[in-house]
C-alpha positions, 0 to 999 in steps of 0.5 A: 355843379349839377346844373353847370353846363359849357358851350364851346363856340366852334363855328368861326372861320379864322381867316386871320390865320390864312393860309393855314386856316381855311374855311374848310379847316379853320384855326380852332381845329388846327395844332397851333399852340401844341403839336399834340392837340388842337385849340378845340381840344385844348379847350375841351380839356380846359373846361372839363373841370367845370361840370359834374358830368362830361355830358354837360359839355356841348360844342356849337358849330356849323354843319360844315364842321360836324365831322371834324368835331366828332373826329377831334372829340371822340368822346363827346356825345353826338347829341351834344354837338349843336349844329347851327344851319348857317353862321349868324354870329353870336346872338342867334348861335348862343340863343339857339344853344341856350334854348336846346339846353334849357329844354333839357334843364330849366335850371341850367347855368351856362358858360360859353367860351371860344374854341380857338383861344390859348390859356397857359394858366387854366387853373385861374380861368377855372376859379374865375368861372367858378366865381362867376357861378357863385354870383349867379347862384346869388343873383340869377337875374344877372348876366356875367362876363369874364374880363381879361386883365390887359398886359398891352394897349392892344388895338385888336381887342374890345374892352369892358369898363368895371364899375362899382364892386359887388360886395361879397365873399366870392373867391375873386372880386367882382364888379358891375360891367358899366360899359363896352368899348369898341376896338380902340385906337393906339392912344385910347388903348394906352389910356384904358391899360393905364386905368385899372378899371378896363379889362379885355373883352374876350367873349367869355359869358356866363348866365342862367339859361332862363334869364338869358332867354328872357333877354332874347325875347325882350331885346331881340324878339326876332331871334325869340320868334325864330326859335319858337318857330324852329321848335314847331318846324316839321322837318330839317329844311324848314328849321334851316330856312328860319334860322338862316333868315336871321340877320348876323348879330353879335350878342354884345351890340344887340343884347348886352349893351342894352342891359343896365349896369346893375344886370351885368357883372364882370370877374377879372382874370389874370390870365396868360392868354392869347386869342390866337388872333393872328400870326403876330399874337401866335408868335408872341405866345410861343416867343413868351413861352420859349423865352426866345425871339425866333420861333420855328416849326418844321425844318428851318435854318435861320441865319442872322435873322431876328424876331422871326416866326417861321411855321413849316408843316412839310419835308422841305427845309425853309431858310432865312437869311438876314431877316427882322420881324418876319413871318413865314407861313408854308402850306401845300398851296400857299406861302405867306411872308409878312412883316409882324406889324402887318399880320393882322391885315391878312384879311386884305389878302383874302379880299383879294383872292376873292376878287381874283376868284381864287376860291380854292385858296380860301 
């Protein structure tokens, strides 16, 4: 484990959980699945058993969130906060973090994890990542993914198609990752779920740093060149200018999809999992946990209301009467009331707020 490193990706904006999640304080820094810990804090605790030394845990975020990370993870060394000058999606972000860790340890094996997911059975997650580490010890030239066994035909997640099984005595079964599938329509999603070979792609990656940087140089030479220029930059502003000129590019499309199936592997994980992607998925997470259809936080009076999610944070009481399948989110300056089935369309509200120049609500 001495060469194992974790990078927690914490630079996202989480707009689908508006009005609680805002650009200045997005969802990874909110207490959404626990009243004691934020999603970032839960993630840190979950990944800690994967490293020999807690100094091998890094958080990749933007400069806007540096102080929040310091406040929420006071034991994290300041030098382990990797600050991206601006958000440029996962390909530049992961390459930037990898280069920093590779300079420290040329033999580093890295796993990246989103900071805003919830997992009820962390032991299964740990075992799955450890399996991926073991595969890389035997096959350092490969790139690993953690795929989640689907529990429903989701149209809001991408999928990984499994291929030939790698013959081994690993803790868990391991397969070639033969294809990536974008978010499907409902009919296609049902087809995927009925076929054992499809997994949810939740953006959990495991790789040897040296191998990944070679992939960056081959498939995205502009990112490689930018990293070289950043190393040579004489001041912070020059470094920022170089990084911010990079296009926004997801790692899946610009690097992973260009690898052959033999160069990729996936370890299936049976996780009690949520990406906390919108208010409906958060409702489902709590509803399953509490075995009740109505889920509330704060002072709530519910009368003849079924399958509702009411999230209050303030001294005022929220009362519902005769409602079904409704989400109510209360904050200081905004209230969201939506049908559960439309919760994923909050981005339309964000777009309208932008059009109306209501920046203080974003």
